[in-house]
C-alpha positions in Angstrom: -32.0 8.0 23.6 -28.8 10.0 23.6 -31.0 13.3 22.6 -34.3 12.4 23.8 -34.1 15.3 26.2 -31.9 17.6 24.1 -32.0 21.2 25.4 -30.5 24.5 23.6 -27.2 25.4 24.5 -26.1 29.2 24.6 -27.9 31.9 22.5 -27.5 32.7 18.6 -24.7 34.8 18.2 -23.0 33.5 21.6 -19.5 32.1 21.5 -19.4 28.7 23.5 -17.0 26.5 24.9 -18.2 22.7 25.1 -16.9 19.6 25.4 -18.7 16.9 22.8 -18.3 13.4 21.3 -18.6 13.3 17.8 -21.2 11.0 17.1 -21.2 10.9 12.9 -19.2 13.2 10.1 -21.3 12.7 7.1 -20.7 14.6 3.6 -23.0 16.4 1.2 -21.4 16.9 -2.0 -22.8 20.8 -3.1 -22.3 23.0 -5.8 -19.6 25.1 -3.6 -17.9 21.3 -2.5 -18.0 19.1 0.0 -20.2 20.2 3.3 -19.4 17.8 6.4 -22.0 17.5 8.6 -20.6 16.9 12.3 -23.4 15.5 15.0 -21.9 15.8 18.6 -23.6 15.1 21.5 -22.5 16.7 25.1 -22.5 15.0 28.5 -25.7 15.9 29.2 -27.1 14.5 26.2 -27.9 17.6 23.8 -27.4 17.5 20.1 -25.5 19.8 18.3 -24.9 20.3 14.5 -22.0 21.7 13.2 -21.8 22.2 9.3 -18.4 22.9 7.8 -15.9 22.6 4.7 -13.2 21.3 7.0 -14.1 19.0 9.8 -10.3 19.9 11.3 -9.8 16.0 11.9 -12.2 15.1 14.2 -13.3 11.4 13.8 -16.5 10.0 15.3 -16.3 8.0 18.6 -13.7 10.8 19.9 -14.6 13.5 22.1 -13.7 16.4 22.1 -13.2 20.3 24.1 -14.8 22.8 21.2 -15.2 26.5 21.0 -18.2 27.7 18.6 -20.8 30.3 17.8 -24.2 29.2 18.1 -26.4 29.8 14.8 -29.7 29.3 15.6 -31.9 26.5 17.7 -34.2 24.5 16.0 -36.7 21.9 15.9 -36.0 18.7 13.9 -39.5 18.6 11.9 -40.2 14.9 11.7 -38.3 11.2 12.1 -38.0 9.5 15.3 -37.0 12.6 16.9 -39.5 15.0 15.7 -39.6 17.7 18.0 -36.1 17.8 19.2 -34.2 20.4 19.9 -30.9 20.8 18.3 -28.2 23.8 18.8 -26.3 24.8 15.2 -22.9 26.2 15.8 -20.5 27.5 13.3 -17.0 28.7 13.2 -16.0 26.0 15.5 -12.5 25.5 16.8 -11.1 22.5 18.2 -9.3 23.4 21.6 -8.4 19.7 22.7 -8.6 15.8 21.2 -9.7 14.1 24.6 -9.5 10.8 23.2 -11.7 8.1 22.9 -15.4 8.5 24.5 -18.6 6.7 25.0 -22.1 7.9 24.4 -23.7 9.6 27.9 -26.1 6.7 27.9 -25.5 3.1 26.0 -25.3 3.6 22.4 -26.7 1.3 19.7 -27.9 0.7 16.2 -31.2 2.6 17.1 -29.7 5.4 18.4 -27.1 5.7 15.3 -30.5 5.0 12.7 -32.1 8.0 14.6 -29.1 10.5 14.5 -28.8 9.7 10.9 -32.9 10.1 10.3 -32.0 13.9 12.1 -29.2 14.6 9.6 -31.2 13.7 6.8 -33.6 16.7 7.2 -31.0 19.2 7.8 -30.7 21.2 4.7 -27.1 21.7 3.1 -26.8 25.0 2.8 -24.8 26.8 5.5 
């Protein structure tokens, strides 16, 4: 729902500024330590994925003004959002914590399950 119409944001290599609501922060253990995968949705319903060693204190359910570099755009290979376009960003700087935020469209357990499914297909390699 929230991300059903997700579109690419920016171009690879471009530094972008955006506002987004943190949907989930997942931890994955790798040979190099803990990797945090932060799923963010912007007000237009676009899905942004940030893979980082330090999520800089961001918390699910809060909105942030962010700046990051677009690494790539890709499609989810399978699951409930197969074909969904997500934007992967790196070198993210948190510009401001904008406080508690609601999703751009009503959020329910089905939305959370779908986002979990998307993140399960993400390889932890940075």
